[in-house]
C-alpha positions in Angstrom: 260.2 157.5 124.4 257.3 160.0 124.9 258.7 162.2 122.2 257.7 159.5 119.6 254.0 160.2 120.1 251.9 163.3 119.5 250.7 165.3 122.5 246.9 165.4 122.6 245.6 168.1 125.0 242.6 167.5 127.2 240.6 170.0 125.2 241.0 170.3 121.4 239.7 172.5 118.6 237.7 170.9 115.9 240.6 170.4 113.5 242.7 168.7 116.2 239.8 166.7 117.5 239.1 165.4 114.0 242.8 164.4 113.6 242.7 162.8 117.0 239.8 160.6 115.8 241.4 159.9 112.5 238.7 161.7 110.5 238.6 164.6 108.1 237.1 167.7 109.5 234.0 167.4 107.2 233.3 163.8 108.3 234.0 164.6 111.9 231.4 167.4 111.8 228.9 165.1 110.2 229.1 162.1 112.5 230.6 163.1 115.8 227.9 163.3 118.5 230.3 165.0 121.0 229.4 168.6 121.6 232.2 171.1 122.3 232.7 173.2 125.3 232.0 176.9 124.4 234.7 179.1 126.0 233.6 182.0 123.8 230.7 182.7 121.5 233.0 182.3 118.5 233.6 178.9 117.1 237.3 179.6 117.7 236.6 179.2 121.4 235.0 175.8 121.1 236.9 172.8 122.5 236.2 169.1 122.4 237.2 167.1 125.5 239.5 164.2 124.7 237.8 162.1 127.3 234.4 162.4 125.6 236.0 161.7 122.2 237.5 158.5 123.7 234.2 157.5 125.2 232.4 158.0 121.8 235.1 156.1 119.9 235.0 153.2 122.4 231.3 153.0 122.0 231.8 152.2 118.3 233.9 149.2 119.1 232.2 146.2 117.4 234.1 143.8 119.8 232.0 145.1 122.7 228.4 144.1 123.2 226.4 147.2 124.0 222.7 147.5 123.3 222.5 151.3 123.2 225.5 151.9 120.9 224.9 153.6 117.6 227.0 151.9 115.0 229.3 153.8 112.7 227.5 152.6 109.6 224.2 153.9 111.0 225.4 157.4 110.6 225.4 156.9 106.9 222.1 154.9 106.6 220.0 157.1 108.7 220.0 154.8 111.7 218.5 151.8 109.7 221.5 149.6 110.0 223.2 147.7 107.2 220.8 146.2 104.7 
């Protein structure tokens, strides 16, 4: 059964991290607050931890009451919330 699902490593490059989050690379770069680990000075050596991505995505869940959560739509409205 495990062959039916994609394998997501613990640390992913930007393209893979964006796909993991279900976002385009451009949108991922714009809204993702998770900062990559820097194995090398080159961006080719930057990796996003799957655990941090999971935490960020869980914080966006509208079904969970959290006072310090930045809502997804706030990224597009400059933090002013929906009008």
